N, C-alpha and C positions, 0 to 999 in steps of 0.2 A: 368393098370398103375403099377402093382406090380413089373414088371421086370425093370421099369425105376427107382424105388426108390433106389436100391443099387448104381446106377450111381450118382443120386442126392446126396445121403449120402456121397459118396466118394468125390465129389466136395466140399461138405460142410466141410468135414474133411480137405481138402487141403486149402480151403479158410482161415480157422482159423489159419493156420501155418504162413501166411503172417504177416508182421508187419505194413503195411499201407493198410487201407481199406476205402471204402466210403459207406455211408448208406443214404437211403431216404425212404419215404413211401407215399402211396396214398390210397384213400378210395375205398371201394368195398362193394357192396350190395349183401348179401346172403339171400335168401328168407326164407329158413327153417333152422334156427339155434335154438338150444335148449334154451327155456326160453327168446327168444328175438323176438321183433316185426320185421316183414318183412322189415319195413322202416329203421331199425337200420343200422348204418354205421359200417362196419368192415374195416380192414386195410390189405393192401398188402405191406409188407416190402420188401425192396430191399437192397442187400449187394453185393459189388463187389470189385475186386482187383484194384490196382492203376497202374500207368504207369510203375512202376519198375518191375512188375511181368513178369516172363518169359512166363507163360500161363495165359490168362485172364479167370476169373471165374465170372459169373453173376448169383446170386441166388435170387429167390423170396420166401417169406415166408408168408403164409396166417395166420392171427390172428384176433380175434374178436375186438381188441381195438388198440389204439395208445399208450398204456402204455409202459414205458421204461423197464418194466419187460420182454418184448418179445425180444428186442435186447440183453438184459443181458443173457437170456436163450440161444438164438441162437448163440451168440458169446462166449460161454463158452470155456475157454482155450486160447482165443485170448488175446495177449498183444501187445500193440503198439499204433499207431496213427489211429484215426477214424475220417474221414471227415464227418461232418453233417451240417444241418442248425442250427438255434438257438433254436430248440425245447428243453425245459428244462428237459423233461423226460429222455433224454440221460444223462444229468448231474446228475439227482437224482438217477438213477438206476445202471448205469454202474460202475464197480469197479475201483479202483485207477490205476490198471494196464493198463487201457484204457485211452489214452490222447486224448481229443476231440480237433479237429481242425476246426475253424470257416470258414464261407464261405463269401468271399468278394463280390461275385456276389449278394448274398442276401442283403448285406449292400448297394451296389450300387443301387440295384433295388428300395430300399425304397426312396433314394434321387431322382431317376429318376421318380418315381410315383408322388412324391411331385412336381417336376418340371413341369410335364405334366398338372397339375391342374392350373398352372399360365398362364395368358395371355402372349402372346409373348413379349409385351412391358415391362413386369415386371420380365422377367427371368434373364436378365443381372444383375449381382451383387447379385442375390438372394442367400439365405442360401442353397436352394436345388441345385442350379447350382454349388456353391462352393464345396459342399460335393461330388457331382457327379464327378467334375473335379479331385478331390483328388483320387477317386477310378479309374477313367480313366487312370490317370498317373501310378497307380500301375499295371494295366493290360497292358499298353504300355511297361512298364519295363519287365513284364513277357514274352512278345513276343520277346523282344530283347535277352532274355536268352536262347531261344530255341536251338540255336547251341551249347551252353555250355553243355547241357544235353548229346548230342551225343559225345562230345569230352571227357568228364570227368565223366560220369555216376553220375550226380547230385551233386558232391562235388563242382564243380565250380559254380553251380547255388546258392548253399548256401552262398558261399563267396560273390558273386555278390549281393545277396539280402541284406546281412549285410552291404555292402558298399553303395548300391544305394537305395534299397527298404526301409530299416529301417528308414532313415531320413525322407522319405515321410510319412511313418506311424506315426512317432513321431510328425511331423507337423500336420497331420490330427487329431490325438487324442488331441493334444494341442488346436487346433482350436475348436474341439467339446466341450472341457471343458470350453472354454471362450465364446462360442456362446450362447446367451440367446434368446430363442424363446418360444412361447407358447407350453407347453409340449404335449397338445392334438392335436396340428396342425400336418399336415403330415411331415413338416420339423422337428418339435419337436420329433415326433415318430422315425424318421430316426436317429436323433442324440442320442436319448435314446437307440435305438437298438445298435448303434455303441459303446456307452459307456458300456452297459451291456455285450457286446460280446468281449470287448477289449482283454482280456487274451487269448481267443480262436482264435481271428483273428490274433494276433501276433505270434501264434505258428507256422505259416508257415515258420518263420525264423529259426526254430530249426533244420530242416532237408531238404536237397535239393530234396528229393523224394516227399515232400509234395507239394500240389497244392494250388493256390490262391483261388480256388472256389471248390464247390462240384458239378460242372456241369457234371462231369463224371457220378455221380449217377443219376442226373436228366435226362441225355440223356438215361440212361439204363432203367429207370422206364417209359419213354415215350411210348415205344411200348405197354405196358400194358394199359396205359391211353387211347391210340388211340383205342385199341381193345375194351376196356370197353364202349366206345361211340357207338360201333356197337352192341355188344351183351348185354349191359346194366347191367346184373347181373348174378350171379351164383345161381343155384337152391338150392344146399346143400353144407355143409362144405366139403363133399367128392369131389364135383366138383371144389370147390375153391382150395383145395389142389392139385387136378389134374392140374388145370390151372397154379398154382405156379410151379409145376414140369415141365410141358411142356414148359412154358416160360423160365424157367431156362436153360433147355437143348438147346432150339432153340437160345436164345440170347448168350449163352456161345459158341455155335458153330460159330455163326456169328462173335463174337469178336476174334475168332482164325482163321478166314479166311476160314471156312468150310461151304459149302452150307447146310442149315438146312434140306432140302428135302433129299439130298444125305446121310446126316448123320443119319437121322431118318430111312431111308430105310436100311442102313447098320446095324443099331441097331436091326431092326426087323428081319433081316436075321441071325445075329450072336448071339445076347444076349440070346434068349430063348434056344439055343442049346449048349451054353457054359457050361462046367462043373462048379459046384458050387465052386470048389476049385480054379478055374481060376482067375487070378488077374484082378481086374476091371480096372487097368491102361490101358490095351489094348483097352478098350471101350471108353476111354475119347476122346473128340473131337480132341485134338491135336495129339493123337496117331492113333485113328481109321481113322481120316480124311486123313492121308497119304496113306492109302490103298484103298480109295474109287475111 
């Protein structure tokens, strides 16, 4: 794996130059970690570029915990917007130069989960349905803005959101503030989440490049989650780091329209024989892929 690390490091460097990123994380079991039980849960972090990036980059980073110290370290030098879920560790650890953007899909999911626990006859007019419908309206509006992105590179989408999305958000948060439900009930938890995340959820209005949800990161972490269901665990931290590197290179290739097998085969042919002084740019998926 040693010859893959410079390519991974180069993509890491390029990732942190962007000003809009997405992050997510999932659990990982590593059997032989120093001073840790085999049953302990480690974390595979995921960082990726957003829709505005010319070349897409998807990077995985293995760490022993879900501490916010890890994204702080990984994203050194990054300034801009970071899409995340509501995990408070991001808020506690990341510097002021990183502006967290909340995920409306997470907000909607909590109302939807509350709704599914109700009998059909009790759903109409329920708090859970009302909250879900607010979120559905926001996503319907987002779909109507898709053509604007192509026409005006995100500026028009920002203006459309201020005109059409903001009033819906304002009405939603006003409704949340006025709705009185048992705080430990599922609808109560959904409303409490929305209230606590309001500042981050509203930040999507700040820039047209931002997205209403963090689904982009969730989709990118899914291949690792599916793989984990098959191989179950890594034996050592060395193996976990190797997994992070391979998944990063494969998923980045896929995101740039390059077939992973062809790209890895080309790397095997070219990378070991290239002079140390040669630019790594030529080996990146969007460059090497053109010559495959």
